[in-house]
N, C-alpha and C positions, 0 to 999 in steps of 0.2 A: 615418427612423432610419439612423444611420451603421452601415455593415456591413463596410467594408474600409479599409485604411490609405491615407492620402494620402502624398505625398512628404515632408511635414513630419513625419508620424508615423514614417515609416521613418527619417528622420534622427535624431530624438530616441531612438527605441528602439535603433537601432544604436549610438548614443553610450553609452547605459546598458549595453547588452550587452557592449561592449568593456571597460567597467570591471568588470563582474561575472563574465564568463566567461573572460577571458584568464588563462592559466596553469592552468586547470582541465582535467582529463582527461575525455573522453567515456566514461562508464561503460557506457551501453547506449542503444539506440534502440528505441522501441515505436511501433506504429501503432494509433491509437484507432479510426479508420475509414479509408476509402479516400483521404481527403484531409487528415487530421490526424495529425501525428507528434508524439511526445514524446521529447525528448532529455534524458537525465539526465547532468549533469556533476558531478564530485565531486573533492575532495581532502580531506585530513584536516581535520575541523571546518568544512567548507564544502561544502554540497550545493546544487545549483541544478537546476531543471527548466525546460526550454525547450519551449514549446508552439508548433507551427508548423501553421497552416492554409493550405494552398496557395491563393494569390491573395487572401487576406483579412487575416491577422494573423500576428504572431510576437511572443511576449512570455514573460517568466518567469511562472510560476504558483505559487500557494501552496495549491492545492487538489488533492486526490487524485482521479485519474481511472483508470478501469478500461481496461486494454489488451486488445487482441485475444488470443484464446487462442494463436494461432500467428502468427509474423511473415509478412508478405507477401514476395513475391520482391524487391521494391524495398528493403524494410527489411533483408532478409537481405544484399543486396548492399552496403548502407550499412554494416552491421555488419562485413562482411568488410574494408572499407577503413578505417573510421574508429574502430572500437571500441578503447578504451584510448589513443587519440592525444590529444595536448595541443592545446588551442585556443590559437592564437597571435595571432589578429587577427580583429576584427569591424568592418566598415566598410560605408558606403553607396557604391554605384557612381554617382559624379557626383551628380546630383540626381534620378536615376531611382528608381523604386520597386523597387529590387533591393538586397538585403543579401548581402555576401560574408563567409563565415566560413572562415578559413584554419586548417588543422591542420598541425602539424609544420613550421612555418616555410614554409608555402606548398606543401608536397608534395601536399596534397589541398585542394581548395577546394569549398565548398558554397554554391551560389547560390540564393537565395530570391526568387522573382518574385511581386510583388503587383499585377500588372495583368492585365486580361482574365481568362482562366481560371486564371492562375497556373501555376507550375511549381517543382519542386525538382530542381536539377541538380548532380551531383557530377562534378568534373573533376580531372585531375592538374595538375602544375605547368605543363605546356604547354597547358592549357585543353582537353585532349582529354576528351570526355564519356565517363565511366565508367558512370554510372547516371543515370536521370532518371525522374521520376514519370509523365510522359506524353510521347509523341512528338508533335512539332509539325511539320506539313507546311509547305512553302514557300508563302508568300503575299505580298501587297502589303506591303512594308516589314518583312517577317518572314523571317528565314533559317530553313532547316529545322533541326530539333533531333532527334537520335537518337544512340544509342550509336555511338561511333567518329568522329563529326564533331567539329569544333572550335567551341567556344563563343566567339562574338565579343563584344567589349565596345566596340569603337570607335564603333558607331552608337548607343550609349546616351546618354541626355540629359546633357550637360555632363560627358562622361567625361574630357575633357582639363582640366577645372577650370571653376569658375564665373567667367564674365567679370565685370569690374568694372562697377558701375552708374554710367554717365556720362550727361550730357545728350544727347550724340550718340546713344547707344544708345537712350535713351528716345524721342528724336525719330524715330529709324528705326522703333521699335516702333509709335508712333502713326501714322506714314505708312503702314506695311504694313497696319495695321488699316483706315485710311481706304480704301486701294486695294482691300482685300478686300471691304469693304462696297459700294464702287462696282462692282466686278466682279459681285457677286451681284445688284445692281439691274439692271445691263446684261443679265445672263443671264435676267432675268425671274423670279428667285426671290423668293418672298414673305418679307419680313423680319419675323420674329416677335419679334426682340429689342427690349427696351426700351432707353432711353438708358443707364441704369445698367449693364445687362448688356453693352451694346456696349463700353463702356470696360473693364469688369472682365474680360470674356472676351478682349478684345484683349490686355490685359496678361498674362493667364494663358497665352496661346499664344506670346507673344513673350519675356516675362521669366519664364521657367519656374521659377526658384528661389523665386518668391513665390507661395504658394497663394492661391486666391481668397478664402478666409475670412480670411486675414491681411490681404489688401488691403482688404476691407470693414472690418476692425477698425481699421486705421490711418486710413481715410477718416472714420470716426466720431470718432477721437481728434483729428484735425486739422481737423475740420469741413469737409472737402473734399466738394464736391457730386459724388456718383457719377453723376448724370445728365448731367454735362457731356459734350458730344460731343468725340470725338478731334480733329475738324477745328477746333473752337473753341480747343482747347488749343494746337494748332500755330500758330494765328494770334495768340495772346496769350502773350507771354513771361512775364508774371506768373503766369498759370495754369500754365505749364510749370514755372516755378521752384517753385511751391507743390506741384505733383504730384511733382517730383523730391525735395523735402524729405520729402514723405509716404512715398515709397518708400524713402528712406534710413532713415527711422524703422522701417519694416518690416524692413529688413536688420539693424538693430540689435537688434530683438526676436528675430530668428532667432539671432543670435550669443549673446544673453543666455540663450536656452533651453538651449544646449549648453555654457555656461561651466562649470557645476558638474558633478560626477560623477553626481548624482541630480537630475533635473528634476521640478518640480512638475506635477501634472496636475489637470484639472478635468473633472468629469462634469456634463453639462447634462441635467436630468431634468424631467419634468412630473409633477405629482401625479395620481394616479388619480381618476377621477370619483367625487365624493362624499367625497374625503379631502384636499380643498384646504387645510383648516386643521390637518391632522395634522402634528405635529412629527417630524422624522426625525433619528435618531441616526446620525452619520457612522461611528461605530465598530461599529455593529450588523452582523451577518452579512448577506451579499448577499440571502439568502432573505427576511430580515425587511424589508430596504429595498425589495425588489422587490414586496412586498405593498402598499406605499403609493406607489411611484414608478414611472414609466415612463422608462427611460433613452433619451435621444435622440441625444446626441453626446458626444464627448470630445476635448479639445484640450490641448496643452502650455502654453497661455496662456489667460487669461480673456477671451473675446471680448466686446467692448463691446456688440454687438448683443443678446447674451443677458443680460449684466449689467444692462442697463437695462429688461429685460422682466420684469414682475412675474409672468408666467405660468410662468416657469421657476425651478427650484431648482438652485443651484450647490453641488456636493459637491467640496471640495478634497481632494487626496491628495498625500503626499510620495512621489515616485517615479512616473515615467510608466509603468513596467512594472506597478506595482501598480494604477494607474488603468485601464490597458487590461485587466488581468486581472479587476478588479472589474466592468468594463462587460460583457465577453463572458461571464464566469462567471455573472453574474446572468441574462443571456439564456439561457445554456445550462442553468442550473438550472431556469428556468421551463419550458423545453421538456421536460426530464427529468421534472419534477413532473407536467406535463400528460400525458406518456405513461404514467407510473405510475398517475395518477388514471383515465385511460382504461381501463387494464387492470383496475383494481379495479372501475370502473363496469360494464365488460362482464361481469366475474365476478358482480357483484350482479344484473345483468339476467338472467343465466343461472339463478341461484338463484331469483330471483323467478318466472321462467318455469316452473321445475320446480314451485314451490309452486302457481302458478296452474293448472298441468296437473293436479296432484293434486286441487285443489279442484274443478276442472271435472268430473273423473271422479266424485267423490263427489256433486256436485250433480246430475249426469246420472242416477246410480243412484237418488237420492232422487226426482227428477222422474218417472222411469220407475215407481218404486214407487207414487207418488201417482196417476199416470195409469192404471195397471192397476186400482188400487182404485176410481177414479172410473168406469172402464168397467164393472167388475163391478157396482158400485152402480147405474149407469144401466140396465144390462140388467135388473136386478131391479126397478127402478122402472117400466120400460116392458116388462114381460114379455109383455103381451097384444099390443102392437104388433109386438114382435119375432116372436112366434109367428105372427101373421098374415102378416108379410112372408115368413117361412120357408115357411109352408104355400102361399102364392101361388106362389113360385118353384118349390118342389118339385112343385106340381101341374102347372105348365107343363112341367117337365122330364119328368114321368111321362107326359104326353100326347105326348111325342116331338117337341116343338117344337124347332126349330133355335135355337142360342144367339143368332144374329144376329136372328132373328125375336123372340125374347124381349126383347132389348134395344130393338128398335123398338117393341114393344108397351108396354114400361115408359115409354119416352119419350112415347108418345102419351097414356098415362094421366096422366103428370105434367103435360102441357099441359092436360088436362081437369080437373086438380085432385084426382085420386084421392089420398087421404091415405096409403094403403099405398104407392103408387108414389112419392110425394114423399120418403119416408124412405129410399128405396133410392138409393145413389150409383152412377152409371155412370162408367166401364164396370165390369161385374161380373167377378169372378175365378172363373168357372164351372169352369175347368179344375182349380182347386184346391178345388172345392166350397165356395167362400167368397163371401159377398156383404158389402158395406160398407153399414152403416146409419147415418143421421144422426139421433141421438137426443138429446133434451134432458135435462138433468140435473135432472129433477123440476120444471121450470119450468111445464109445462102443468098439472100437477096443482095447483100453487099458484094459477095465474091463472084456471083454468076452474072453474066450479061443478059440483056433482055432476050437475046435469041435462045440462050440456054433455058431461060424460064419458059419460053414458048414450047421448046422441045420437051420439057418436063411435063407440060400440060397435055401431051398427046395421050390418047387412049392406050392403056397398057395391053389391051386385048389384041391390038394389031401387031405388037412386037413380041407376043408370047412365043410364037414358033421360032423366032430368030434368037431366042435366048436373051432378049433385052440387050441388044448389041452394045449399049452404053453402060454396062455394069462396072467396068473398071473406072470409067470417068465419074460415075456416080459415087463410087467409094472414095475416089481421090478428092471429091468435092464435098465430102460429108462435113457437116458443121462441127466446129471444135467444141462448143459448149452446148449441151442439150439438157432440156428440162423434162423430168417425168411428170406428165400432166394427166390426171384422171379425167376422162370424158364420159359424161352420162349419155348413153345411147338414146334415151327417151326425150332428151332436150335437143334443141337446135344448137348450132355452133355459137351463135350470139348469146343464147341463154347460158351456155357453159361459161363464157367469158364474164357474163353479168354475175354469175354465182361467185366467181373468184373476186370480182370487184366488191361484192357484198362482204365476203370474208375479210378482205383488206380493210374495209371501213370498220368492221367489228373489232379487228385486232388493233386498229388505231385508237378506238375509244377505250379499249381495255388498257392499252399502254398509258394513255393519259390518266385514267383512274388509278392505275398502279403507281404511277409517279406521285400522284397526290397522296395516296395511302401509304406509300413507302416511308414518308417522313414520320407519320404517326406510328407506323409499325416499328421503325428504328428507335424512336423515342421510347416506346413501350418495352422493346427488347433491351434497351440500355438500362432502363429502370429495373427490369427483372434481373439482369446480370449484376447490376450494382447491389441489389438486395441480396442476391446469392453470394456476392463477394463479401458483403458486410457480415452475413451469417458465417461465412468461412473464416473471416478474420477474427470473429469472436471465438471460434474454436481454437485458432492458433494463438500462441502466447505472444504478447507484444515484445518489441525489441527491448533489451535490458536497459534500464535506466538506473543511475545511482540513487541510493537512498537519500532523500532530502532530510537534512537535520533541521528539526523544528526550532524556531526562534523562541526566546525566553517568554515572550508574551502570548504565544499561541496556546499555552495551556489554559488561558483565560478566554472569555468571550471578548473579542477585540475588533477594532476597526480603526481606520485613519479617517478623520473627519474631512469634510470638504475644505476646511481651512488648514489642514495639515497637522492637527493635534492627534496624539495617540489616546484612544479611549479604551479603558479596560473594565470588564465586568466580571464578577464572580459567578461561577457555575453552581456553587453550593456554599454552605456556611464556612467550610474550611478555607475555600478560596477567598471569601469575603474577609476572613481574618487575615489571610496572607496579604491581600491588597492593602489592608489598613496598616499592618505592621511594617511591611517592606517597601511599599510603593507610594503611600500617601504622604507627600512632603509639603513643605511650605510653598504656597502659590497654586497648589492643585485644587481641584474642585470635586466635591462629593455630590453625586446625583442619586436620588432614590425616588420611589413612588409609594404612596399609601395604599398599595394593593397587595394581596396575598401572593407571595412568590416573587415579588419584584426583585431584580438584581441590584446589588450595590455596585455602582458605576463610578469610576474616577476618571477625571480628565487630567492628563499630564501636561503641566505648564512648563515653559522653558525655565530651568533652574537659574539661569543667568538673570532673568527678569521675572522673578516670582510675583511681583506686584502688577504685571501687565494683565489687563482684563481678558477673559475668554470671550471670543465672539459669540453673539447670540445664536448663530446657526449651529455652532458646535454644541452649545448647551441644549438646544432643541433636539439635536440628533442623539445626544447621550440620554436625554430623558425619554426619547422614543424607544431606545434600546431597552431601558429599564422597564418600561411598561410592556413592551412586547415579550419580555421574558417572564411575565407574571401570568396570573390566571385570566387577565383581561384578554389575552390572545385567544384562548379557547372560547371565552364567552363573547368575543367579537365586540367588546365595549371599549371605546376609546376613553382613556383617562389622562389626567395631567400629572406631571412629575414636579419635583422641586429640587433645588440645589442649595448647597451651603459651602463655605470655604473650609479648608482643611483644619483650621484651628477651632472650628465649632464642633468637630467630631472627636469623641473620646471613648475610652473603655471604662472610665471611672463611674461606677454605678452609685446611686444614692445610698445613703447610710442604711445598712441592714439588707441591702438587695444584692443580687448577683446576676450579671449579664451572661447569658450562655454564649457559646461560640457563634460568631457571625452576627452578633447583635451589638449595637453601639448606642451611645447617648449623643443626641444632637442638642446643643444649647444655642439659644439666640434665635434670630428671625430666619425663617425659611423663605427662600425666593421661589415663588411658584412659576411653573412653566405652562404654557397653553396646551390643551389636549392636541394630540397629533394622530394622524391616521396610522392604523396598524398595518404598515407596509415595510417589509424587509426586502433585501436584494441579495442574491447570490452572484458573486462575480469572481474574476480571476485577476490577481496582481502578478506582475512579472518582476523577478529579481534580476537586476542588471549588474554588470561589473563596476568596479570602482572607477574605471576610466570613463565609463559612459554616464555616470551620475552627474557630471558637471553640466550636462545639457538640461537637466531637470532641476532648476533652482527656484521655480515659483512655488509659493506656499510652503517653503521650508522653514519650519518653526525651530527645530533643534539643530543648532549649528555650533559645534565645539571645535576647539583647536586640538592639536595633537599633544599627547602627554603620555607618560608611563602609567600603566595600569597598576593600581594598588588594591589592597584588600579592603572590603567595606568594614570589616571588623575593626580596623584601626580607628576610623572615625567614631564608630560606636563606643569603643573603649574610652576615647577621650571624653565623649559625652557622658558616659557612665561615671567617670572619675569626677567630672564637674558636678554631676548630680549628687554624688555621695559626699562631696566636700561641704562641711557646715558653713565655711566662710563664704561659699558661693551662694548658699540658699537664702541667707538673711536679707541681703539687699534685694533679692528677687521677690521676696514675700511682700514687700512694701510697694511694689511697682504695679500692682493690679489697679484697674480702673474702678471708678466709683460705681459704674453699672454692674460690674462683677460683684462688688461688695453688697450692693442692694439685692442682687440676685441670691447670694448666699444667705443674707439676713432673712429674706422672705422664706427661703427654704428651711432655715433653722427654726424660725418661729413655728412652722408646722411640725418640725421634727421633735420639738420639746415634749409634745404629748406622747411620744413613743416611750414605752416602759424601759427600753434599752438605755435611755438617758436619765433614768431616775436617780442614779448615783451621782449625777452631775447637776442636780437641780439646785444646789446651793451656790453655783457659780454665778458671778456677776456678768455684766455685758462684755467685760474683757475676754471672757471665754468665747463668746460668739465671734469676736474679731479674730481670735486665734483660729477658729474653725474656718472662717472666711479666708484667712491668709494661708491655710494649709494647702499645699499643692497636690496632695494625694489623699485618698480616703483613709479613715482611721482603721487600717487593717491591723496595726500593732495592738490596738485595744481589743479588737475582736479575737486576736490570737491569744491574748492573756486570759480571756474568759474561760471558765471551766463549765462543762455541761454535765449535769447529773443524768444518770440512767433512768431515774424515776420519772414517770410522765408528769407533766405540769398539771396542777389542779385547775388552772385557769383555762377557759375555753379558747379555741383557736381564733375566735373573732377578735380577741384583744391584741393579737400580734399581727393581724393582717391589715386592719383598717388604717393605722397611722403610718405604715411603712413608706408610703409615697405621698408627697404633697399634692393637694388638689390643684389642678391647673388654673382654677378660677381665682385662687388667692395669690398665685405667683405672678410677679410682674413680667418675667421673661419665661418663654416656653422651655420646659425641660422634660423631654419625652424620650422614650426608647424608640429605636428604629424598628425593632420587632417586639411584638407584644407577648412573646413566648418566654416564660420564666419557669425555673424549676420549683416544684412545690416545697421541697425541703430547704430552700435557701433561707427562709425566714424562721424555720423551726428552732435553730440554736439560739437565736436572739430572743424568741418568745419564751423559751424555757428559762433562760437566764433572767429575763425581765419579770416573769411571773413568779419565780421562786428565788429572789435575791439572797435569801438567807441559807438556802440548801446548797452550799458550795462544797460540803465535805463529801468524801467518797462513800459509796453505799455500804462497804464492809465495815466502816467505823460506826455506823449507827447501831444503837442497842435494840435487841429484839423486843417486841411488845410483850407486856406481862400477861400471864394466863388469867383468864377470868375465873372467879370462884365457882365451885361446882353447884349445880342446881339442887333443888330440894329433892330428897329421896335418893340421890346418887352417892352420898357419903356411905350409907349402909351397904349399898351394893359393892362399892369399892372395897370396903372392909371384908365382906364375905369372900370376894375374889382373892384378896391378899392372904386371908387365912387358908383358903383352899390350896393355893399354889406356893405356900411359904417354904415347903421342903423341896420344891422343884428347882434344880440348878439350870444353868444355861444349856448344857448338853441335852437334858431331858426336854427342855422347852423346844429346842431345835428339832428333836425327833418327833415330838407331838405336832409341831407345825408342819413338818414334812408329810406326816401321815394324813393330816387334815387338809393339806393343799394350801395352807396359809403362806408357807415359805415361797412357793412359786409365784403366788400373787404379789407378795411383797417384793420379790426380786424383779418381777415385771414392772411393778410400779417404780422401783428404784431406777431400773434401766430407762424407763420413759422419762423420769425426772432428770436423769443424767443427760439423755439425748436433748431434752428441752433446754436444759441449762447450756449444753454445748451450742445448740442452735442460737440461743440468745447471746451467748458470748461471741459467736461468729458474726451475728448481725451487729452487735455493738462494735466489734472490730472493723467491720465494713463501714459502719457509720463514721467511725473515727478516721479511717483511711480517707473516706470521702471528704470529711471535714478538713483534714490536713491537706488533701489535694486542692480543695477550694482555697485554703489559705495560701498555699504556694502559688496558685494561679493569681490570686489577688495581689500577692507580693510582686509577682512578675509584671502584672499589669500596672501596678503602681510605679515600678521602676521604669517601665517603658513609657508611661505617661509623663514621668519627670523628664526623660530624655526628649520626648516630643515637645514638651513645654519649652525646654531650652532651645530647641531648634526653631520653634515658632516665634519665640520672643526675641532671641538674639539675632536671628537672620544671618546677615553677611559675616558676623563675627565668628560664627561656627565654621569649622573646617568642612569644606565642600569638595568632594572628590570629583573634579570635573572629568578626569580621565575615565573614571568608572561610568559617569553619566554618558560620556561619549561612546563608550563601548556598548552601553545598553541601547542608546538611540541610533547607533550607526546603521543597523539593518533598515531603519525606516527610510534612510536616504536612498537606498538601492531598490525600494519597492515602488513601482510605477504602474499606473493603470493602463496607459497607452504608450508603448515604446515609440521612440523616434527613429528615424532612419540612421543607420550606423551604430545603433545600440547593440551591445553584446548581451543577449538574453541567456541567463544561466538556469533559472528555475521558474516554475509556476507555483503560485501560492493561492489556494482558495480562500475566500473571505466572504463573510455574511455580515451585512451592515444595514442600517436604515437606508431606504431607497435614495433619499436626498444626498447621502454621502457618496454615492457611486456615480455622480454625474460626469466624472472624468475617467471612468473605467470602460474599456473597450468591450469586454465580454461580461455581460450582466443579464440577469433575469429577475423580474419582480416576483415576490412571494407575498401571499396574503393568507389569512386564516382559512383553513379548509380541512379536508378529510384524507388527503394523500400523505402517506408516511414520507418523512424527509429523505430517507434513503432512496426510495423509488423516484421521488421528484428530482433529486440531484442526478441520479443516473440518467433520467430522461433528458435533463438539461445538457449534460456533458455529451451524451450520445448525439444530440442535435448539433452541437458544435462540431463534433467529429464528422458527421455527415456533410455539414456545410463545407468542410475542407476538401471534400471530394468533388464538389461541383465546379463546372467550368466557369471561368470568369470571376470566381471568388478568391482565387489565390494570386498573390502578387509575388512572382518569383524574385523580383529585384529587392523586395522588402523595403520599399520606399513610400508606399501609399498607406497611411495609417487607417484608412477607411476599409481596407481589404485584409484578408487573412494572410499572414506571412508563413512561409514554410517552417520556420523554427517554432512559431507559436503552435501550429497544428501538430508538430512533432511532440511538443511537451504536453499538449492536451491529450494526445493519444496515450501517452505514458502516465497520465494522471490516474491514481487509484481512487475509484468512487467510494470504496469502503472507508478511506481516510478523509476524503473531501467533505462528506456530509457531517463530519464531527464538528465543523465550525458553525453549523446552523443551531441556534440556541433553542429552537422550538421543535415540537415533535411532529405536528401535522400541518401541512401547508396546502396552498393551491398555487400552481404555476401559472403566472400571467406572462403571455408573450408581449413584451413591450420594449421598444427601443432597440435599434441597431442589431447587433449580432445576438441579442437575447432570443429572438425568435427567428431562426434562420429561414423559415419557410413563409411565415406570414407576419413577421414583426415589423414594426414601426414604419414609417413612411406616410401614413395617412393622418397622423395627429399633428398637433401644433408644435411639437418639440423639434421640428426640423429633421425628422427621420428620413433617411434616403435609402439607398440600396445597401443595406447591411452596414450602415455607419454606426458610430458609437453614441449618437445622440438619440434622445427619446422620442416618444410619440405614443399615442394611444394604440394599444394592440388588442388582440382578442384573447379571451379567456380560454385556457387549454383545459 
């Protein structure tokens, strides 16, 4: 099995990486383990992840991997130098297995080595080593590598360029091969190479740009015999020419591989034993293909030796990075699955051992109970024999015989066949007043006749001299099964039996208690083992999951209302601006709240029916989101929001004012919404396949037909052309309603007092109608005004007070959405209004005349002139230098020059800012004109339904509760008002609190994962929507908590266990919401 890159792999991967990574910035670096790094590159709408395993591989990956909790020292050093830097070049060093990645036009260089143990080395532009993964000592053909040394490239393979392939070079290569073989034979080395290996290995060491597998491939293509000896080729020119043509074809294949930006790749695999006839889906996930195939090799071309072999399966891929990622990810996934299965198997073994231990305890108590019962019954069955043995031993003890002598006497009697001595087991425990008897369990009584019993009861003293004539008979009639029973010599026979009955009763009670406690003990052991398994699985990395591509609306705060409408909210001022310019269209609704920090929220209506009203529940949910995103969440104060239609929102500011980014003007009546509870919900939506979405047709708002996708810029260009056409604007200006005219007249009456309009004071009422009919603010007039550098003599109060009309005098409300304005937005207008006559440049003004000299100064000036009349400029300079006046003057001149330069720079900055504001105003005016055409013309404007369908298509595949038979593809986290999640299976209520959202979401997801491990909660058939499905828990386990909590728009929360699977341990069932055993419906829960 192939495990590391060859020089050909390095060449192809470097070529693809140069096409994919150049111009991207390095967002961050992570270490997966001590030898694997993950580099994340990003720019707007383009994200790439580069996986580097030192010495083995380097490729882009499409799978999510878990990084280490804290970066290593090497990764921290890489972050210090490379983070946020732009990748400018990716290339291979000669034909060696080294990739060079340059950042910031070569200011930093990252070298990836894929030979021997490998290494990752960071250098500066002078190749001085700044960081490296491992230090390399000096060795044969290897220079030392450590921080501070210089990284050398001259000794790398073909660093100066690949030499041309000529017949002379080929001949020299064959001659060196022949000489090496001859030298080895002369040295007495045993040659193990075959003929084919001799030629192939000789070419691999001399013509290094051609890998051996490529040489084998072209040998098969051209039918060249690989077993030909190099000496034979040198002697035959025809063979040399044929070999030269074969190698030329190999060079052509190398060039073809890197001609296009994306190279094709091929994975060579073998079917698993027993699955030779199984069909393999190329588009299936790696885990599915790994169940039926064993990956062996990967190449950027299809090797002839594998193509002709029926034992191999060829899997083609578009993109060599994808090929390598598929190959290694499959192997990595198999290893991860085996580790997880080993953990689970070990936990099951522990649990089974606990069960076996409890079973053995119960079984031991039951056996002891039965054994004591048998001993007591045996004593009662053999009461005469027991009594005889006890009397015999007690009699010897009473006679004062020594214990050792008693033992010897019993041994002697046993040899003589004395029946009483035979049932006594030696050695005896006389120090404990105990003897052990071997008694049969009623066997003798069944086998012997009554006469035999009477003979056995004779006194043994009478038969002693006769040698107990019945010895053989007694031995032959010995009981088959005998019990060893301890008899207390101080007790009677019946008391000994009673003791065993008491022990039997005690064992019986213990067995009953053990059975009762075993259930509790097993449950406790199962919980402990499950906890250990959970901790162990946390240490192990989860099974590889493909990277989920975020949908276009996930960059906003978003949710799908209970009525099926898409609701979008801005996270900051830039996103508010983006929502207004790109997504607020005719028929949509704008929702906001008069609270600091409230989000601008829009509700997307169906473009086919823009006049259809939005349901009140959706409006309330959108208002709830806007309030929750404001400071009301932290203060825990419920507030009300309001909504207006899209045509009431604009970016056109009142005359002389400027709206900052994220601020809008709302004209007309605002529709108030009732205050709502500050409750959000964190839940999970599932993305299903297109074949499964036909089952979910309820509350589908956006329904589009199929069409070809076109660019949005086409429709915007048409609108811009219509906005710029003067023939189109004139009839539009007269179509405004009377209410708008009254609104503009009322505003203009207040604006006349502004000094900015002083030059238009002589206009009649027709001028006011022109202002009312104008569709855009007077940005052209503002652009024509010149601003003097001299400060205005009028105070600032004159320019601030009349800039905005008072709301009490206006008939319609005209307010800003946000009350934040730039201080310098009114300064240009005030300066022009305060000094209308000073429109000339400062350099054209005449300097002020000098005042006449004061009394007494004329005589002093005459004396000075007479004293220095013979002094020229050179003498004056020398005197000033001696007196120090020159240095002071130079210093003053330098300070004056610096001050003038600073003033010039400040003036230039003000001018740039003014020009930028003018450009923004112009762009806003153009955009507002386009929006006006869209709002007024409606259906007459070109509507790109195909583009709308492409934008709204993901909403049709997002469901809260999958149905039986649905193909679940991905899981999507969502945070929405609690009322909008009534149809979501996995959800948890959030309220204002002190827990950070990351910790809260981690707790919620972990609770769902633990619920999937409980018995009775999993529905293996995936048919009961009230239970957890295997596919759902698989996706939940692969969910990255670090990315999941980004959808929560607030910072601190309190987790409330309420409803269904929201609280897996104590959620729902007790409230009025119909909560049951883990169902999706709500109910009152407990605060966590």
